Residue frames relative to the residue before (quaternion, step in Angstrom):
aa qw qx qy qz dx dy dz
M 1.0000 0.0000 0.0000 0.0000 0.00 0.00 0.00
R 0.6879 0.4835 -0.2915 0.4562 3.56 0.84 -1.00
G 0.7049 0.4679 -0.2802 0.4535 3.58 0.90 -0.89
A 0.6918 0.4986 -0.2753 0.4439 3.56 1.15 -0.60
R 0.6050 0.5869 -0.3738 0.3870 3.59 1.12 -0.46
S 0.3254 -0.7111 0.5854 0.2140 3.54 -1.22 0.53
T 0.5795 -0.5776 0.4297 0.3820 3.55 -1.20 0.44
P 0.4310 -0.7094 0.4847 0.2760 3.59 -0.76 0.98
P 0.5827 -0.5578 0.4394 0.3953 3.59 -1.17 0.41
V 0.3923 -0.7167 0.5355 0.2139 3.55 -1.21 0.59
E 0.0097 -0.7662 0.6423 0.0163 3.54 -1.11 0.73
H 0.3537 -0.7238 0.5530 0.2126 3.55 -1.23 0.47
V 0.0685 -0.8075 0.5858 -0.0056 3.56 -0.75 1.09
A 0.6118 -0.5365 0.4249 0.3966 3.54 -1.25 0.41
L 0.6360 -0.5612 0.3675 0.3814 3.57 -1.06 0.73
E 0.6835 0.5033 -0.2969 0.4374 3.57 0.93 -0.88
A 0.6959 0.4289 -0.2744 0.5064 3.60 1.26 -0.23
A 0.5444 0.6815 -0.3655 0.3249 3.60 1.29 -0.05
A 0.5060 0.6568 -0.4351 0.3511 3.62 1.14 -0.37
G 0.7953 0.2688 -0.2244 0.4949 3.55 -0.91 0.98
R 0.6048 0.5409 -0.3637 0.4576 3.60 1.23 -0.22
V 0.4632 -0.6691 0.5079 0.2825 3.57 -1.29 0.35
L 0.4366 -0.7220 0.4805 0.2394 3.55 -0.69 1.14
A 0.2754 -0.8061 0.5109 0.1158 3.56 -0.89 0.99
E 0.7877 0.2082 -0.1155 0.5682 3.61 1.17 -0.39
A 0.5616 -0.5848 0.4593 0.3628 3.57 -1.20 0.51
I 0.2025 -0.7625 0.6062 0.1004 3.53 -1.09 0.80
G 0.1493 -0.8115 0.5629 0.0490 3.56 -0.76 1.10
A 0.5854 -0.5645 0.4487 0.3706 3.55 -1.29 0.37
D 0.3666 -0.7510 0.5104 0.2028 3.57 -0.85 0.96
R 0.7764 0.0243 -0.0246 0.6293 3.59 1.32 -0.21
D 0.6606 -0.4484 0.3746 0.4714 3.58 -1.24 -0.06
Y 0.1177 -0.7702 0.6219 0.0793 3.56 -1.18 0.66
P 0.4465 -0.3510 -0.7852 0.2468 1.53 -1.01 2.27
A 0.6021 -0.5929 0.4028 0.3517 3.55 -1.23 0.53
A 0.7669 0.0611 -0.0609 0.6359 3.57 1.27 -0.38
A 0.6173 -0.5269 0.4074 0.4187 3.59 -1.16 0.47
R 0.0090 -0.8201 0.5712 -0.0326 3.59 -0.88 0.89
S 0.5478 -0.6172 0.4666 0.3181 3.52 -1.28 0.46
V 0.2376 -0.7637 0.5814 0.1494 3.56 -1.07 0.72
R 0.7232 0.3176 -0.2386 0.5650 3.60 1.27 0.31
D 0.4637 -0.5789 0.5710 0.3520 3.52 -1.36 0.27
G 0.3769 0.7266 -0.5026 0.2781 3.59 -0.79 0.95
Y 0.5934 -0.5421 0.4419 0.3984 3.53 -1.01 -0.88
A 0.3480 -0.7040 0.5858 0.2002 3.52 -1.02 0.94
V 0.0194 0.8232 -0.5591 0.0964 3.55 -0.67 1.15
R 0.4358 -0.5885 0.5761 0.3632 3.50 -1.43 -0.15
A 0.4718 -0.7105 0.4360 0.2872 3.58 -0.56 1.15
A 0.6281 0.5719 -0.3372 0.4059 3.60 1.05 -0.72
D 0.6527 0.5377 -0.3145 0.4312 3.63 1.18 -0.46
L 0.6829 0.5047 -0.2840 0.4453 3.61 1.21 -0.27
P 0.5225 -0.1961 -0.8296 -0.0169 1.41 -2.19 1.33
G 0.2442 0.7688 -0.5651 0.1732 3.55 -1.23 0.50
T 0.4710 -0.6282 0.5318 0.3174 3.52 -1.38 0.01
L 0.1449 -0.8299 0.5388 0.0019 3.54 -0.67 1.22
A 0.4349 -0.6603 0.5428 0.2833 3.55 -1.23 0.52
V 0.3094 -0.7464 0.5606 0.1811 3.57 -0.78 1.04
V 0.1066 -0.8510 0.5142 -0.0031 3.57 -0.46 1.25
G 0.8255 -0.0517 0.0250 0.5615 3.60 1.18 0.17
E 0.3340 -0.7109 0.5877 0.1942 3.49 -1.39 -0.13
V 0.1239 -0.7734 0.6183 0.0657 3.56 -1.08 0.77
R 0.1307 -0.7923 0.5935 0.0533 3.54 -0.74 1.10
A 0.5854 -0.5388 0.4552 0.3998 3.54 -1.26 0.41
G 0.7843 0.3281 -0.2461 0.4655 3.55 -0.98 0.86
E 0.7351 0.3098 -0.2499 0.5489 3.57 1.23 0.20
A 0.5190 -0.6296 0.4784 0.3245 3.54 -1.19 0.54
P 0.4754 -0.6727 0.4764 0.3074 3.58 -0.97 0.78
G 0.2295 -0.7588 0.5911 0.1492 3.54 -1.08 0.72
G 0.7887 0.3009 -0.2219 0.4881 3.55 -1.04 0.67
E 0.3814 -0.6982 0.5699 0.2053 3.50 -1.40 -0.20
V 0.3770 -0.6895 0.5669 0.2472 3.55 -1.14 0.66
R 0.0992 -0.7958 0.5970 0.0208 3.55 -0.62 1.21
A 0.7819 -0.3298 0.2330 0.4750 3.55 -1.34 -0.05
M 0.8592 0.0525 -0.1063 0.4977 3.53 -1.03 1.04
Q 0.5604 0.5519 -0.4144 0.4579 3.57 1.08 0.80
A 0.0967 -0.7698 0.6275 0.0657 3.57 -1.34 0.31
M 0.1796 -0.7347 0.6355 0.1552 3.53 -1.33 0.34
E 0.4416 -0.6486 0.5438 0.2977 3.53 -0.99 0.81
I 0.0329 -0.8231 0.5654 -0.0424 3.60 -0.85 0.97
M 0.3176 -0.7489 0.5578 0.1648 3.56 -1.09 0.78
T 0.6479 -0.5126 0.3913 0.4053 3.57 -1.24 0.47
G 0.8052 0.2547 -0.2159 0.4901 3.57 -0.84 1.02
A 0.5512 0.6169 -0.4014 0.3930 3.57 1.23 -0.19
P 0.5287 -0.6343 0.4510 0.3386 3.62 -1.09 0.62
M 0.5190 -0.6437 0.4691 0.3101 3.54 -1.09 0.75
P 0.4160 -0.6952 0.5215 0.2678 3.62 -0.93 0.83
R 0.6333 -0.5222 0.4047 0.4030 3.54 -1.23 0.47
G 0.7736 0.3543 -0.2725 0.4493 3.53 -1.09 0.76
A 0.6767 0.4686 -0.2962 0.4845 3.61 1.08 -0.61
D 0.0908 -0.8144 0.5716 0.0414 3.57 -1.04 0.76
A 0.7667 0.2239 -0.1527 0.5821 3.60 1.26 0.18
V 0.2439 -0.7360 0.6092 0.1664 3.54 -1.35 0.31
V 0.1993 -0.7458 0.6256 0.1127 3.54 -1.02 0.89
M 0.4857 -0.6901 0.4551 0.2842 3.53 -0.78 1.03
L 0.6506 -0.5666 0.3580 0.3571 3.55 -1.10 0.82
E 0.7024 0.4966 -0.2782 0.4273 3.58 0.89 -0.94
H 0.6708 0.4752 -0.2955 0.4867 3.61 1.26 -0.18
V 0.6444 0.4939 -0.3050 0.4978 3.58 1.32 0.24
R 0.2149 -0.7299 0.6327 0.1442 3.58 -1.08 0.82
R 0.1363 -0.8132 0.5646 0.0361 3.57 -0.53 1.19
E 0.0498 0.7659 -0.6381 0.0611 3.55 -0.90 1.01
G 0.8115 -0.1341 0.0380 0.5676 3.53 -0.17 1.32
S 0.7888 -0.2567 0.2190 0.5137 3.55 -0.72 -1.10
R 0.6082 0.5257 -0.3600 0.4734 3.57 1.24 0.37
A 0.1016 -0.7790 0.6179 0.0317 3.56 -1.07 0.83
T 0.1508 -0.8053 0.5707 0.0544 3.56 -0.72 1.12
V 0.0772 -0.7744 0.6279 0.0012 3.55 -0.89 1.05
D 0.2484 -0.8185 0.5067 0.1079 3.58 -0.61 1.16
Q 0.7239 0.3970 -0.2416 0.5099 3.60 1.21 -0.04
A 0.5605 -0.6016 0.4545 0.3427 3.52 -1.26 0.47
A 0.1960 -0.7518 0.6144 0.1375 3.56 -1.31 0.29
E 0.3657 -0.7086 0.5624 0.2190 3.54 -1.21 0.58
P 0.5487 -0.5818 0.4664 0.3781 3.62 -1.04 0.60
G 0.7795 0.2930 -0.2420 0.4980 3.57 -0.90 0.95
Q 0.4350 0.7141 -0.4569 0.3034 3.60 1.27 -0.11
F 0.8555 -0.0278 -0.0449 0.5151 3.57 -0.82 1.13
V 0.5349 0.5678 -0.4297 0.4549 3.55 1.09 0.82
N 0.2294 -0.7335 0.6242 0.1407 3.55 -0.98 0.90
P 0.3160 -0.8010 0.4688 0.1968 3.63 -0.21 1.23
Q 0.6271 -0.5178 0.4181 0.4048 3.55 -1.25 0.42
G 0.8394 0.1669 -0.1507 0.4948 3.57 -0.91 0.98
A 0.3945 0.7421 -0.4741 0.2626 3.60 1.21 0.13
E 0.7067 0.4402 -0.2623 0.4879 3.59 1.07 -0.68
A 0.7711 -0.1832 0.1327 0.5952 3.58 1.01 -0.80
R 0.3554 -0.7184 0.5591 0.2122 3.53 -1.18 0.65
A 0.6315 -0.5290 0.3994 0.4022 3.58 -1.14 0.57
G 0.7995 0.2597 -0.2197 0.4951 3.55 -0.88 1.00
E 0.5160 0.6448 -0.4234 0.3725 3.60 1.21 -0.27
I 0.4462 -0.6807 0.5099 0.2787 3.59 -0.98 0.86
L 0.1918 -0.8154 0.5432 0.0577 3.54 -0.66 1.17
L 0.7884 0.0977 -0.0339 0.6064 3.58 1.04 -0.79
C 0.2482 -0.7851 0.5553 0.1167 3.56 -0.92 0.94
P 0.5567 -0.6005 0.4381 0.3708 3.60 -1.08 0.58
G 0.7241 0.4348 -0.3213 0.4284 3.53 -1.19 0.60
Q 0.6445 0.4779 -0.3520 0.4820 3.60 1.20 0.21
R 0.4562 -0.6754 0.5097 0.2754 3.53 -1.08 0.82
L 0.4137 -0.7510 0.4695 0.2109 3.55 -0.78 1.07
D 0.0885 -0.7770 0.6217 0.0439 3.56 -0.80 1.06
F 0.7623 -0.3957 0.2319 0.4567 3.59 -1.23 -0.05
T 0.6169 0.5302 -0.3658 0.4523 3.62 1.09 -0.52
H 0.6387 0.5129 -0.3244 0.4731 3.58 1.04 -0.74
I 0.6203 0.5358 -0.3447 0.4576 3.59 1.03 -0.75
A 0.6298 0.5236 -0.3327 0.4674 3.58 1.01 -0.80
M 0.6590 0.5063 -0.3157 0.4579 3.59 0.95 -0.84
L 0.6489 0.5145 -0.3186 0.4611 3.58 0.95 -0.85
A 0.6450 0.5048 -0.3183 0.4774 3.57 1.01 -0.76
S 0.6400 0.5499 -0.3243 0.4275 3.58 0.99 -0.83
V 0.7394 0.3728 -0.2295 0.5115 3.59 1.05 -0.71
G 0.5992 -0.6486 0.3234 0.3401 3.55 1.26 0.41
R 0.4120 0.7120 -0.4801 0.3048 3.60 1.15 0.45
Q 0.1726 -0.7980 0.5726 0.0745 3.59 -0.38 1.25
R 0.7566 0.1669 -0.1177 0.6211 3.55 1.21 -0.54
V 0.2399 -0.8068 0.5372 0.0543 3.54 -0.98 0.94
P 0.3584 -0.7186 0.5462 0.2383 3.63 -0.90 0.87
V 0.0716 0.7931 -0.5969 0.0983 3.56 -0.64 1.15
Y 0.5472 -0.5891 0.4737 0.3593 3.53 -1.26 0.38
A 0.5223 -0.6228 0.4784 0.3323 3.55 -1.04 0.75
A 0.4758 -0.6705 0.4904 0.2892 3.56 -0.94 0.89
P 0.4214 -0.7196 0.4810 0.2707 3.63 -0.75 0.96
G 0.4192 -0.6759 0.5433 0.2691 3.54 -1.08 0.72
V 0.1275 -0.7903 0.5983 0.0338 3.54 -1.02 0.85
A 0.2333 -0.7685 0.5841 0.1177 3.56 -0.65 1.15
I 0.1268 -0.7963 0.5908 0.0268 3.57 -0.84 1.03
I 0.0057 -0.8104 0.5820 -0.0661 3.55 -0.66 1.17
A 0.1907 -0.7412 0.6334 0.1144 3.56 -0.82 1.01
T 0.1811 -0.7896 0.5780 0.0983 3.58 -1.08 0.70
G 0.5966 0.5981 -0.4194 0.3324 3.54 -1.16 0.59
D 0.4606 -0.6978 0.4827 0.2607 3.57 -0.93 0.93
E 0.6139 0.5805 -0.3503 0.4042 3.59 1.21 -0.39
I 0.6126 0.5817 -0.3403 0.4129 3.59 1.25 -0.28
V 0.0655 -0.7941 0.6041 0.0100 3.55 -0.91 0.96
P 0.6360 -0.5411 0.3766 0.4010 3.62 -1.19 0.41
L 0.6665 -0.5301 0.3495 0.3906 3.56 -1.23 0.48
A 0.6937 0.4995 -0.2839 0.4344 3.57 0.97 -0.83
Q 0.6315 0.5420 -0.3308 0.4449 3.58 1.23 -0.30
T 0.4002 -0.6807 0.5548 0.2622 3.57 -1.05 0.78
P 0.3144 -0.7855 0.4956 0.1961 3.61 -0.45 1.14
L 0.4483 -0.6297 0.5572 0.3033 3.52 -1.21 0.56
E 0.7234 -0.4690 0.2734 0.4266 3.57 -1.26 0.26
Y 0.7225 0.4001 -0.2453 0.5076 3.61 1.16 -0.43
Q 0.6425 0.5014 -0.3200 0.4832 3.60 1.25 0.30
I 0.1579 -0.7620 0.6171 0.1168 3.56 -1.30 0.34
R 0.5031 -0.6295 0.4907 0.3314 3.53 -1.18 0.51
N 0.5687 -0.6363 0.4294 0.2954 3.52 -1.25 0.65
S 0.0719 0.8523 -0.5125 0.0757 3.59 0.49 1.18
N 0.6106 0.6122 -0.3688 0.3411 3.61 0.95 -0.78
V 0.6473 0.5327 -0.3472 0.4204 3.58 0.94 -0.79
Y 0.6657 0.5035 -0.3089 0.4559 3.58 1.07 -0.66
S 0.6370 0.4877 -0.3368 0.4929 3.59 1.02 -0.68
L 0.6396 0.5147 -0.3263 0.4686 3.58 1.02 -0.77
A 0.6263 0.5363 -0.3411 0.4514 3.59 0.98 -0.81
A 0.6475 0.5055 -0.3183 0.4732 3.60 1.02 -0.79
Q 0.6631 0.4946 -0.3088 0.4694 3.60 0.96 -0.79
V 0.6262 0.5344 -0.3297 0.4622 3.57 1.03 -0.79
T 0.6542 0.5125 -0.3144 0.4588 3.58 0.89 -0.92
R 0.6644 0.5071 -0.3044 0.4569 3.57 0.93 -0.90
A 0.6974 0.4600 -0.2678 0.4800 3.60 1.11 -0.66
G 0.6408 -0.5726 0.3229 0.3966 3.61 1.23 0.06
G 0.5796 0.5786 -0.3842 0.4262 3.59 1.23 0.27
E 0.3830 -0.6787 0.5709 0.2584 3.54 -1.37 0.13
P 0.2347 -0.8259 0.4959 0.1301 3.59 -0.18 1.26
E 0.0718 -0.7481 0.6571 0.0583 3.52 -1.25 0.64
I 0.2228 -0.7910 0.5596 0.1074 3.56 -0.48 1.20
L 0.1846 -0.7840 0.5877 0.0766 3.55 -0.72 1.13
P 0.6678 -0.4939 0.3526 0.4310 3.61 -1.21 0.25
V 0.6082 -0.5512 0.4263 0.3802 3.55 -1.26 0.41
A 0.3542 -0.7178 0.5592 0.2157 3.56 -0.98 0.89
R 0.3528 -0.7400 0.5340 0.2068 3.55 -0.65 1.07
D 0.5827 -0.5876 0.4328 0.3575 3.56 -1.26 0.40
E 0.5081 0.5864 -0.4379 0.4540 3.50 0.65 1.25
E 0.5288 -0.7035 0.3663 0.3021 3.56 -0.61 1.15
R 0.6643 0.5161 -0.3275 0.4302 3.58 0.83 -0.91
H 0.6806 0.4837 -0.2956 0.4641 3.59 0.88 -0.93
T 0.6366 0.5204 -0.3259 0.4666 3.59 0.98 -0.81
R 0.6449 0.5196 -0.3166 0.4624 3.59 0.98 -0.86
E 0.6479 0.5313 -0.3253 0.4383 3.61 0.89 -0.89
L 0.6948 0.4724 -0.2821 0.4632 3.56 0.93 -0.88
I 0.6281 0.5154 -0.3417 0.4724 3.59 1.01 -0.73
E 0.6482 0.5086 -0.3253 0.4640 3.61 0.94 -0.82
C 0.6269 0.5149 -0.3286 0.4837 3.56 1.07 -0.70
G 0.6680 0.5181 -0.2945 0.4456 3.57 0.98 -0.87
L 0.6100 0.5857 -0.3489 0.4039 3.59 1.12 -0.58
E 0.5113 0.6114 -0.4348 0.4192 3.58 1.25 0.04
A 0.6312 0.5090 -0.3229 0.4881 3.58 1.26 -0.38
G 0.6476 -0.5382 0.3742 0.3885 3.56 -1.29 0.10
L 0.7846 0.0690 -0.0015 0.6162 3.57 1.18 -0.60
V 0.2077 -0.7690 0.5946 0.1094 3.56 -1.09 0.78
L 0.0827 -0.7666 0.6360 0.0301 3.56 -0.93 0.98
L 0.0837 -0.7782 0.6221 0.0207 3.55 -0.78 1.08
S 0.1783 -0.7803 0.5928 0.0894 3.57 -0.93 0.88
G 0.8129 0.1781 -0.1664 0.5290 3.54 -0.61 1.18
G 0.7419 0.4424 -0.2958 0.4078 3.54 -1.33 0.22
V 0.6222 0.5620 -0.3466 0.4205 3.61 1.22 0.31
S 0.4953 0.6277 -0.4536 0.3937 3.60 1.21 0.26
A 0.6584 -0.5450 0.3652 0.3689 3.57 -1.28 -0.25
G 0.4006 0.7496 -0.4527 0.2696 3.57 1.26 0.25
K 0.6971 -0.4891 0.3380 0.4008 3.53 -1.32 0.40
Y 0.7790 0.3228 -0.1628 0.5122 3.58 1.00 -0.81
D 0.4521 0.6265 -0.4870 0.4073 3.58 1.20 0.52
L 0.0404 -0.8896 0.4517 -0.0541 3.50 0.15 1.40
V 0.4563 0.7426 -0.4334 0.2292 3.60 1.21 -0.39
E 0.6959 0.4641 -0.2974 0.4603 3.63 0.73 -0.97
R 0.6354 0.5391 -0.3307 0.4430 3.58 0.97 -0.83
V 0.6792 0.4810 -0.2908 0.4720 3.57 0.90 -0.93
L 0.6509 0.5144 -0.3160 0.4604 3.58 0.95 -0.83
A 0.6325 0.5279 -0.3275 0.4627 3.57 1.02 -0.79
D 0.6487 0.5145 -0.3121 0.4659 3.57 1.01 -0.81
L 0.6626 0.4878 -0.2953 0.4856 3.58 1.19 -0.55
G 0.5665 -0.6281 0.3643 0.3896 3.58 1.31 0.00
A 0.2772 0.8066 -0.4863 0.1896 3.57 1.19 0.47
E 0.2900 -0.6844 0.6392 0.1971 3.51 -1.31 0.59
F 0.1888 -0.8033 0.5589 0.0810 3.59 -0.62 1.13
F 0.2752 -0.7708 0.5566 0.1429 3.55 -0.80 1.04
F 0.7513 -0.1955 0.0832 0.6248 3.58 1.16 -0.62
D 0.1843 -0.8028 0.5592 0.0944 3.56 -1.19 0.50
R 0.7619 0.1963 -0.1679 0.5940 3.58 1.23 0.38
V 0.0819 -0.7771 0.6226 0.0409 3.55 -1.10 0.74
R 0.4666 -0.7040 0.4727 0.2516 3.57 -1.12 0.68
I 0.4788 0.6098 -0.4924 0.3955 3.53 0.58 1.24
Q 0.1087 -0.7605 0.6328 0.0970 3.53 -1.33 0.28
P 0.5043 -0.2716 -0.8126 0.1072 1.51 -1.59 1.92
G 0.6286 0.5998 -0.3864 0.3096 3.53 -1.25 0.42
Q 0.2642 0.8038 -0.5087 0.1590 3.64 1.13 0.35
P 0.7426 0.3477 -0.2576 0.5112 3.65 0.72 -0.88
L 0.2141 0.7663 -0.5664 0.2150 3.57 -0.21 1.29
V 0.1449 -0.8078 0.5704 0.0344 3.56 -0.67 1.13
F 0.0285 0.7773 -0.6278 0.0313 3.54 -0.97 0.92
G 0.2613 0.7692 -0.5516 0.1893 3.54 -0.89 0.92
R 0.4045 -0.6811 0.5559 0.2517 3.51 -1.35 -0.34
V 0.0334 0.7819 -0.6213 0.0391 3.53 -1.02 0.82
R 0.8420 -0.0019 -0.0609 0.5360 3.54 -0.88 1.03
G 0.7296 -0.4591 0.2318 0.4508 3.56 0.98 0.88
K 0.6751 0.4570 -0.2910 0.5007 3.60 1.26 0.01
F 0.4111 -0.7015 0.5285 0.2439 3.56 -1.05 0.80
F 0.0578 -0.7850 0.6161 0.0301 3.52 -1.20 0.59
F 0.1552 -0.7283 0.6555 0.1259 3.50 -1.37 0.45
G 0.1743 -0.7260 0.6550 0.1165 3.53 -1.02 0.90
L 0.1216 -0.8273 0.5482 0.0191 3.55 -0.19 1.32
P 0.5677 -0.5771 0.4417 0.3867 3.61 -1.12 0.51
G 0.5412 -0.6889 0.4017 0.2669 3.56 -1.15 0.61
N 0.5764 0.5694 -0.4073 0.4216 3.63 1.10 -0.40
P 0.6134 -0.6190 0.3320 0.3609 3.62 -0.85 0.91
A 0.6864 0.4667 -0.3062 0.4661 3.62 0.76 -0.93
S 0.6256 0.5368 -0.3348 0.4566 3.59 1.02 -0.77
T 0.6513 0.5152 -0.3083 0.4641 3.56 0.96 -0.90
M 0.6826 0.4958 -0.2929 0.4499 3.58 0.85 -0.99
V 0.6982 0.4831 -0.2829 0.4461 3.58 0.80 -1.03
T 0.6987 0.4677 -0.2979 0.4521 3.60 0.79 -0.90
F 0.5888 0.5332 -0.3868 0.4684 3.59 1.08 -0.51
E 0.6962 0.4906 -0.2969 0.4318 3.59 0.75 -1.00
I 0.7174 0.4584 -0.2616 0.4548 3.58 0.94 -0.85
F 0.8202 0.2539 -0.0932 0.5041 3.59 0.91 -0.90
A 0.7659 0.4149 -0.2333 0.4322 3.57 0.55 -1.16
R 0.6009 0.5745 -0.3762 0.4090 3.59 1.00 -0.68
A 0.6512 0.5153 -0.3229 0.4539 3.59 0.91 -0.88
A 0.6512 0.5117 -0.3178 0.4617 3.59 0.94 -0.85
L 0.6611 0.5063 -0.3080 0.4601 3.56 0.94 -0.87
E 0.6552 0.5125 -0.3210 0.4527 3.59 0.93 -0.83
L 0.6443 0.5027 -0.3261 0.4752 3.59 1.02 -0.70
L 0.6491 0.5059 -0.3127 0.4743 3.57 1.02 -0.77
A 0.6510 0.5132 -0.3022 0.4706 3.57 1.20 -0.57
G 0.6216 -0.5819 0.3277 0.4095 3.57 1.29 -0.04
L 0.4258 0.7003 -0.4735 0.3226 3.58 1.25 0.02
E 0.4485 -0.7178 0.4679 0.2544 3.57 -0.82 0.99
E 0.7966 0.0633 -0.0059 0.6012 3.57 0.96 -0.87
T 0.0703 -0.7776 0.6231 0.0469 3.54 -1.11 0.73
T 0.1088 -0.8087 0.5778 0.0196 3.57 -0.95 0.88
L 0.2921 -0.7042 0.6158 0.1989 3.52 -1.29 0.49
H 0.2002 -0.8240 0.5245 0.0766 3.54 -0.22 1.32
M 0.1204 0.7832 -0.5981 0.1202 3.58 -0.56 1.19
P 0.0810 -0.8314 0.5492 0.0249 3.60 0.21 1.24
F 0.5065 -0.6188 0.5029 0.3281 3.55 -1.34 0.16
A 0.0073 -0.7486 0.6625 0.0254 3.53 -1.28 0.59
R 0.4830 -0.6624 0.4878 0.2998 3.58 -1.20 0.49
L 0.4512 -0.6859 0.5059 0.2647 3.54 -0.96 0.92
T 0.3561 -0.7352 0.5384 0.2068 3.55 -1.06 0.77
Q 0.7764 0.1594 -0.0973 0.6019 3.59 1.30 -0.08
D 0.6298 -0.4977 0.4183 0.4251 3.56 -1.29 0.24
F 0.0335 -0.8005 0.5983 -0.0066 3.56 -1.13 0.67
Q 0.0472 0.7919 -0.6082 0.0270 3.56 -1.09 0.73
H 0.0011 -0.7771 0.6293 0.0072 3.56 -1.26 0.47
R 0.5989 -0.5469 0.4353 0.3907 3.54 -1.32 0.18
T 0.4198 -0.7027 0.5134 0.2577 3.57 -0.94 0.86
G 0.5482 0.6308 -0.4557 0.3065 3.54 -1.34 0.19
L 0.7816 0.1188 -0.0612 0.6094 3.56 1.13 -0.66
T 0.4120 -0.6365 0.5770 0.3038 3.56 -1.21 0.52
R 0.1456 -0.8250 0.5445 0.0409 3.55 -0.67 1.13
F 0.1999 -0.7490 0.6257 0.0867 3.52 -1.09 0.88
L 0.0130 0.8382 -0.5362 0.0984 3.54 -0.24 1.33
P 0.5614 -0.6306 0.4061 0.3496 3.60 -0.93 0.82
A 0.0385 0.8002 -0.5924 0.0852 3.54 -0.96 0.91
R 0.3445 -0.7163 0.5714 0.2045 3.51 -1.34 0.36
L 0.1823 -0.7925 0.5789 0.0595 3.54 -0.61 1.23
T 0.4844 -0.6581 0.4869 0.3085 3.58 -0.98 0.83
A 0.6843 -0.5195 0.3212 0.3983 3.56 -1.21 0.54
D 0.7160 0.4278 -0.2657 0.4835 3.61 1.03 -0.65
G 0.4879 -0.6989 0.4024 0.3341 3.58 1.32 0.01
A 0.4908 0.7019 -0.4104 0.3131 3.57 1.26 0.14
E 0.8117 0.1780 -0.0591 0.5532 3.60 0.99 -0.80
V 0.1231 -0.7942 0.5937 0.0412 3.53 -1.16 0.67
T 0.1331 -0.7843 0.6046 0.0401 3.55 -1.08 0.85
P 0.4491 -0.6760 0.5029 0.2972 3.64 -0.80 0.91
V 0.3003 -0.7283 0.5897 0.1778 3.56 -1.11 0.75
P 0.4472 -0.6831 0.4925 0.3015 3.64 -0.70 0.95
W 0.1098 0.7952 -0.5918 0.0734 3.56 -0.98 0.82
H 0.4070 -0.7237 0.5201 0.2004 3.54 -1.33 0.33
G 0.7877 -0.3030 0.1618 0.5114 3.56 0.97 0.80
S 0.7276 -0.5120 0.2775 0.3627 3.52 -1.32 0.31
S 0.6169 0.5048 -0.3768 0.4718 3.61 1.22 0.11
D 0.5294 0.6603 -0.3876 0.3654 3.60 1.31 -0.11
V 0.1302 -0.8318 0.5382 0.0387 3.56 0.25 1.29
P 0.6103 0.5497 -0.3815 0.4239 3.67 0.91 -0.67
A 0.6443 0.5025 -0.3307 0.4722 3.61 1.00 -0.74
L 0.6352 0.5376 -0.3321 0.4442 3.57 1.01 -0.77
T 0.6614 0.4977 -0.3157 0.4640 3.58 1.04 -0.71
R 0.6424 0.5045 -0.3301 0.4730 3.61 1.16 -0.44
A 0.6499 0.4986 -0.3030 0.4870 3.59 1.28 -0.30
N 0.1866 -0.7599 0.6046 0.1491 3.55 -1.26 0.42
A 0.7576 0.1901 -0.1336 0.6099 3.57 1.33 0.22
F 0.3313 -0.6867 0.5930 0.2588 3.53 -1.39 0.02
L 0.3952 -0.6769 0.5722 0.2412 3.54 -0.97 0.91
V 0.2021 -0.7829 0.5776 0.1121 3.62 -0.87 0.89
A 0.0977 -0.8124 0.5748 0.0035 3.57 -0.22 1.33
E 0.3864 -0.7551 0.4839 0.2153 3.58 -0.46 1.22
S 0.5924 -0.6367 0.3783 0.3170 3.54 -1.03 0.86
G 0.7573 0.4195 -0.2166 0.4511 3.59 1.02 -0.74
R 0.6882 0.4363 -0.2799 0.5076 3.59 1.23 0.07
A 0.3003 -0.8001 0.5011 0.1361 3.57 -0.78 1.03
E 0.8325 0.1671 -0.0356 0.5270 3.60 0.96 -0.79
W 0.0723 -0.7392 0.6676 0.0517 3.50 -1.28 0.67
R 0.3147 -0.7334 0.5711 0.1923 3.56 -1.13 0.63
K 0.6581 -0.4801 0.3979 0.4220 3.53 -1.27 0.40
G 0.7750 0.3023 -0.2481 0.4965 3.56 -0.84 1.01
D 0.5353 0.6160 -0.4139 0.4032 3.60 1.23 -0.26
P 0.4428 -0.6626 0.5190 0.3090 3.61 -1.08 0.60
I 0.0207 0.7767 -0.6285 0.0355 3.56 -1.07 0.78
R 0.5075 -0.6567 0.4580 0.3185 3.58 -1.01 0.70
V 0.1110 -0.7637 0.6314 0.0763 3.51 -1.27 0.57
L 0.2684 -0.7112 0.6256 0.1753 3.55 -1.24 0.62
L 0.3600 -0.7513 0.5076 0.2197 3.58 -0.54 1.11
K 0.4546 -0.7018 0.4888 0.2487 3.53 -1.04 0.83
């Protein structure tokens, strides 16, 4: 996947629209940070060699103004947090450690040179690379971009993702389904997952259980950067996705994975575009996107590294499952992430149970039982 992807096109967006996008170019410091040595406390700028002692207060330095004058022997200047250090001073004494009487300030303790001073260039030197391409911009990166004066930011264009549900049983949201029909929910959950992963979803019409119609929609979807199909990848008579893709000349990388929900999962490339054939049950669709398709989408979006975060949490009750497959089961994680409780459910079509969960329990394929208090992996929702 990594070797086959091409570099996405670059676009420039306003800083306020850059959060969540993937940076396309290196960003360097436009000057030293800080540009001058500054105080990190409210107090007095002094010469460390003069302490302890009583000093003459010869001025004041506020943040946002240039210091006037110089601190000479047995002198001090009152200074505010963030203000530049005056000439001659090499340390700051905190306000609460100074007794002020008129124009005299008494300090009863020694000070070290550099105490409570942030030296010039301590955070970054002019020209130093601060942000590298291929990283998703979070709020700290936005602060850095603002600090170096970037009003517009070079980012990779978000890849378009075509989403196609398959099956004659699927009806539009506005339609009241009959007992043998279901509303088209998977495309909307997938669209939300695609957006969160940095893509731009495009929901196409439902592909009917007919080869020609399925082919037409897949060909339409290939205009996007990635195609996601929901349903039609099992071994049933009317599961047509693999057959149609094969007729289009697709290269299949795999068509089954040893997890549940989500065993029938197709990944490949056709006409230069990657595709995923995801299972049709809602939980299967959600889980397989998070484990497999999200990483592919993030790489296509220009992200340099992608990870699947599955931390450990302690079980609040005994738990067991059948070995042979890694299972992803709905669960409720405590706010601190320390403990996890399985959520009762009735299989991968049980959307109400999924909404009561905020994570998936990850039951390893080779282990059958866990006891209360045992650590177990979780996949965050």
